[in-house]
C-alpha positions as CSV (number, residue, x, y, z in Angstrom):
1,M,1.7,64.4,-125.1
2,P,0.6,67.1,-123.0
3,N,-3.1,66.7,-121.7
4,I,-5.3,69.7,-123.1
5,K,-9.0,70.6,-122.4
6,P,-11.1,73.6,-123.4
7,I,-12.0,75.0,-119.6
8,S,-15.8,73.7,-120.7
9,D,-14.9,70.0,-120.1
10,L,-14.8,71.6,-115.9
11,R,-18.1,70.4,-116.6
12,N,-17.6,67.3,-115.6
13,Y,-15.3,67.9,-113.3
14,T,-14.8,64.5,-112.1
15,E,-13.7,63.2,-115.6
16,V,-11.2,65.5,-115.9
17,L,-9.3,65.4,-112.4
18,N,-9.1,61.6,-112.9
19,E,-7.2,62.3,-116.0
20,V,-4.2,64.1,-113.3
21,K,-1.6,62.0,-112.6
22,E,1.5,62.1,-111.3
23,N,4.4,64.3,-113.7
24,S,1.1,65.0,-115.9
25,P,-1.4,68.0,-115.2
26,V,-4.2,68.9,-117.3
27,Y,-3.6,72.1,-118.8
28,L,-7.0,73.5,-119.5
29,T,-8.2,76.6,-122.5
30,R,-10.0,79.5,-122.7
31,N,-10.7,80.7,-126.0
32,G,-7.8,78.2,-127.3
33,R,-5.1,79.7,-124.9
34,G,-3.8,77.9,-122.3
35,E,-4.6,79.3,-119.1
36,Y,-4.7,77.3,-116.1
37,A,-2.8,74.1,-115.0
38,I,-3.9,71.1,-112.6
39,I,-1.6,69.6,-110.8
40,K,-1.2,66.7,-108.0
41,V,-0.9,68.2,-104.6
42,N,2.6,66.5,-104.0
43,E,3.6,68.3,-107.3
44,L,2.9,72.1,-106.0
45,D,4.9,71.2,-103.4
46,K,7.5,70.1,-105.0
47,L,7.6,72.8,-106.9
48,R,7.5,75.4,-104.0
49,S,10.6,73.5,-102.3
50,T,12.3,73.7,-105.7
51,I,11.7,77.3,-106.1
52,K,12.6,78.0,-102.6
53,L,16.0,75.8,-102.6
54,L,17.2,77.9,-106.3
55,A,16.4,81.3,-104.3
56,K,18.3,80.1,-101.7
57,L,21.6,78.6,-103.8
58,E,21.2,82.1,-105.8
59,E,21.9,84.0,-102.5
60,G,25.3,81.5,-101.9
61,E,26.2,82.2,-105.0
62,K,25.5,86.4,-104.6
63,T,26.8,86.4,-101.3
64,S,30.4,84.1,-102.3
65,R,30.0,86.9,-105.5
66,E,30.5,90.1,-102.9
67,E,32.2,88.6,-100.9
68,G,34.7,85.7,-102.0
69,W,34.2,81.9,-101.4
70,L,35.4,79.6,-98.6
71,S,38.1,77.5,-98.3
72,E,37.7,74.2,-96.9
73,S,39.3,74.9,-93.5
74,D,37.1,77.5,-93.6
75,I,34.4,75.7,-93.7
76,E,35.7,73.0,-91.5
77,N,35.7,76.1,-88.6
78,R,32.9,77.3,-88.7
79,L,31.6,73.9,-87.9
80,G,34.0,72.7,-86.2
81,I,35.1,69.5,-87.9
82,L,38.4,69.1,-86.6
């Protein structure tokens, strides 16, 4: 179950921060609507890495659609594998 709190709970920010766990962010609301999420820094790093990876995969798929797929032997030749 998500941990949702009103932003006014940040008056006691230490208590709120202590509730932030791995894979369990604290969501803050303003006027009853979701506004912010507090997550651990390592989770933010993982999210950024995932976004970069997905962008690279999309770039590769786009290239393959435009230029065609490489065969196994083409890859081996490019990598210098005998």
